[in-house]
C-alpha positions in Angstrom: 41.0 -17.1 45.5 44.0 -16.0 47.8 47.5 -15.9 46.1 48.4 -14.7 42.9 50.3 -17.6 41.4 49.6 -20.0 38.2 48.2 -22.3 40.3 45.3 -20.2 41.5 44.5 -19.1 38.2 44.7 -22.7 36.6 42.3 -23.4 39.6 39.9 -20.4 38.9 39.6 -21.1 35.5 38.7 -25.0 36.2 36.2 -23.8 38.6 34.8 -20.8 36.7 35.6 -21.6 33.1 32.3 -23.4 32.2 29.8 -20.7 33.7 32.2 -17.9 31.6 32.0 -20.3 28.6 28.3 -20.4 28.9 27.9 -16.6 29.0 30.4 -16.0 26.2 28.4 -18.5 24.1 25.2 -16.3 25.2 27.0 -13.0 23.9 28.2 -14.4 20.5 25.8 -17.3 19.8 28.5 -19.5 18.2 30.2 -21.7 20.0 34.2 -21.1 18.4 33.7 -17.3 18.8 32.6 -18.0 22.5 35.7 -20.0 23.1 37.8 -17.1 21.4 35.9 -14.4 23.6 36.5 -16.4 26.6 40.2 -17.2 25.9 40.8 -13.4 25.4 39.3 -12.4 28.6 41.2 -14.8 30.2 44.6 -13.6 28.5 43.6 -10.3 29.6 43.2 -11.2 33.3 46.2 -13.2 33.5 48.5 -9.8 33.7 46.3 -8.4 36.6 45.7 -11.8 38.5 47.8 -10.6 41.6 45.6 -7.5 42.1 42.1 -9.1 41.2 42.7 -12.6 42.7 41.3 -11.7 46.1 38.3 -9.6 44.9 35.8 -10.7 42.4 37.8 -12.7 39.5 34.7 -13.9 38.0 33.1 -10.3 37.6 36.1 -9.1 36.3 36.6 -11.8 33.6 32.7 -11.2 32.7 33.3 -7.4 32.7 36.3 -8.1 29.9 34.2 -10.5 27.9 31.4 -7.9 27.4 33.7 -5.2 26.7 36.1 -7.4 23.9 32.7 -8.5 22.6 31.8 -4.9 22.2 34.8 -3.9 20.6 34.6 -7.1 18.0 30.9 -5.9 17.6 32.3 -2.5 16.4 35.1 -3.7 14.4 33.2 -6.2 11.9 30.3 -5.8 9.8 28.6 -8.8 9.5 26.8 -8.8 6.4 23.4 -9.4 8.0 20.4 -7.6 6.6 17.8 -7.3 9.5 14.3 -7.7 8.2 11.0 -6.5 9.7 9.4 -9.5 10.2 10.7 -12.9 11.1 9.8 -16.0 9.3 6.6 -18.3 10.4 7.4 -21.0 13.0 6.1 -24.3 13.0 3.0 -25.0 14.9 3.3 -26.9 18.3 2.6 -30.2 16.2 6.1 -30.2 15.1 7.9 -32.2 17.2 11.2 -29.7 15.9 9.2 -27.2 17.0 11.2 -26.4 20.3 14.5 -26.3 18.5 13.0 -23.8 15.9 11.6 -21.8 18.5 15.2 -21.7 20.6 17.1 -20.6 17.1 14.4 -17.7 16.7 15.2 -16.7 20.3 19.1 -17.1 19.7 18.8 -15.1 16.4 16.5 -12.3 17.7 18.8 -12.1 20.6 22.0 -11.9 18.3 20.3 -8.8 16.4 20.0 -6.8 19.5 23.1 -4.2 20.0 25.9 -5.3 22.0 25.0 -3.5 25.4 21.7 -4.4 25.2 22.4 -8.0 24.5 24.9 -8.1 27.3 22.2 -6.9 29.6 19.5 -9.4 28.7 22.1 -12.1 29.3 23.3 -10.8 32.7 20.0 -9.6 33.8 17.7 -12.4 32.6 19.7 -15.4 31.5 22.2 -15.3 34.3 19.5 -13.8 36.8 21.9 -11.2 37.8 20.3 -8.0 39.7 20.1 -4.9 38.2 23.0 -3.6 40.7 25.3 -6.4 39.5 24.5 -6.2 35.6 25.5 -2.6 36.3 28.6 -3.3 38.4 29.8 -5.6 35.5 29.0 -3.4 32.5 30.5 -0.5 34.2 27.1 1.5 34.1 24.5 2.9 35.9 21.4 1.2 37.2 19.3 3.3 35.2 21.3 2.4 32.2 20.4 -1.2 32.7 17.0 -0.6 33.3 16.7 1.7 30.1 18.8 -1.2 28.3 16.9 -3.9 29.3 13.4 -1.8 28.4 14.6 -1.5 25.0 16.2 -5.0 24.4 12.8 -6.6 25.7 10.5 -4.6 23.5 12.8 -5.3 20.3 12.4 -9.0 21.3 8.7 -8.7 21.7 8.5 -7.1 18.3 10.8 -9.6 16.6 9.5 -12.8 18.1 6.6 -14.7 17.0 3.3 -14.3 18.3 2.5 -16.6 21.1 5.9 -16.3 22.4 5.9 -14.4 25.8 8.9 -12.1 26.6 9.0 -11.1 30.2 11.1 -8.6 32.0 
């Protein structure tokens, strides 16, 4: 992405926007919040575009999204009350069972602390390496590993029997 002009920024957004929006949705679990998160991250990226355009702008935007999402999380109490057990999921004969399971997994993912959720999204859902994840989050490789282990353990505890969580 050579150059620092508006056209290059627009091209970057057109090329990387769908991937970034998917990541934002995985972080927030809500389409509208994901759009707001991506827009906020892009608005924060534009003033620095001249400095980052030739390096790794997508990584910069992803890291910005993670930080913005974490700050949103700290500022808002969502009124959610965690429960020890999730409701039973329908059996495999239920034609909507796959959708129900997907929603159960999404709900369990949303209940993770923001840092752990970011690690799971980047590491397992976007298939990033431990090193890439650490670089995007601005933390050590050890932190990524420990946060991933905690998140996977929590997900295993919260998901119904028969759902395999691999790490």
